[in-house]
C-alpha positions as CSV (number, residue, x, y, z in Angstrom):
1,M,-2.8,-16.4,0.6
2,N,-0.7,-14.8,3.5
3,I,2.3,-15.1,1.4
4,I,0.5,-13.8,-1.5
5,S,-1.0,-11.0,0.3
6,K,2.3,-10.4,2.5
7,F,4.4,-9.7,-1.1
8,I,2.0,-8.0,-2.6
9,G,2.2,-5.5,0.5
10,I,6.1,-5.5,0.6
11,I,6.1,-4.7,-3.0
12,A,3.7,-2.0,-2.6
13,L,5.8,-0.8,0.5
14,I,8.8,-0.5,-1.3
15,I,7.2,1.5,-4.3
16,L,5.3,3.6,-1.4
17,I,8.9,4.4,-0.3
18,L,11.0,5.2,-3.6
19,F,8.1,7.6,-4.3
20,L,7.8,9.1,-1.1
21,I,11.9,10.1,-1.7
22,F,10.5,11.9,-5.7
23,P,7.8,14.0,-4.8
24,I,6.8,15.2,-8.1
25,I,5.9,11.5,-9.1
26,G,4.8,10.7,-5.7
27,A,1.2,10.9,-6.1
28,W,1.2,8.2,-8.6
29,G,3.5,5.7,-6.6
30,S,1.4,6.8,-3.9
31,W,-2.0,5.6,-6.0
32,V,0.0,2.5,-7.1
33,A,0.8,1.4,-3.9
34,L,-2.6,2.6,-2.6
35,L,-4.1,0.1,-5.2
36,L,-2.1,-2.9,-4.6
37,G,-2.5,-2.5,-0.8
38,I,-6.5,-2.7,-1.0
39,L,-5.8,-6.1,-3.3
40,G,-3.5,-7.4,-0.5
41,L,-6.1,-7.1,1.9
42,I,-8.8,-8.4,-0.2
43,I,-6.3,-11.5,-0.9
44,S,-5.5,-11.8,2.7
45,V,-8.8,-12.0,4.2
46,F,-9.3,-15.3,3.1
47,S,-6.0,-16.2,5.1
48,S,-6.3,-17.3,8.8
49,K,-2.8,-15.5,9.9
50,K,-3.4,-11.8,10.1
51,T,0.1,-10.6,9.1
52,G,-0.6,-10.3,5.5
53,Q,-3.9,-7.8,6.8
54,T,-1.5,-5.6,8.7
55,L,1.1,-4.8,6.7
56,N,-1.4,-4.3,3.4
57,I,-3.6,-1.9,6.3
58,I,-0.4,0.2,6.9
59,V,0.4,0.5,3.2
60,I,-2.9,1.9,2.7
61,I,-2.8,4.2,5.7
62,I,0.7,5.9,4.9
63,A,-0.9,6.0,1.0
64,L,-4.0,8.2,2.0
65,V,-1.7,10.1,4.6
66,R,0.7,10.9,1.8
67,L,-2.1,11.2,-0.9
68,L,-4.2,13.6,1.6
69,L,-1.0,15.7,2.3
70,G,-0.1,15.6,-1.5
71,G,-3.4,17.3,-2.6
72,G,-3.5,14.0,-5.0
73,L,-6.7,13.0,-3.0
74,I,-9.7,15.1,-2.4
């Protein structure tokens, strides 16, 4: 479960970084990365290791900050 969680977190982080470069469509990418981060966090709860949880929490925090600064989250 930890491997799946890390894989989802890495994909979410790549999406987040790509959409940070393109600000016009950045809100959509942040929403997708946020949802993937939450999904990865839910999956990582069932694992005994914490690396997947840490990665997904970082992705969630970055996506939330991006959405708050860009006005995509009210």
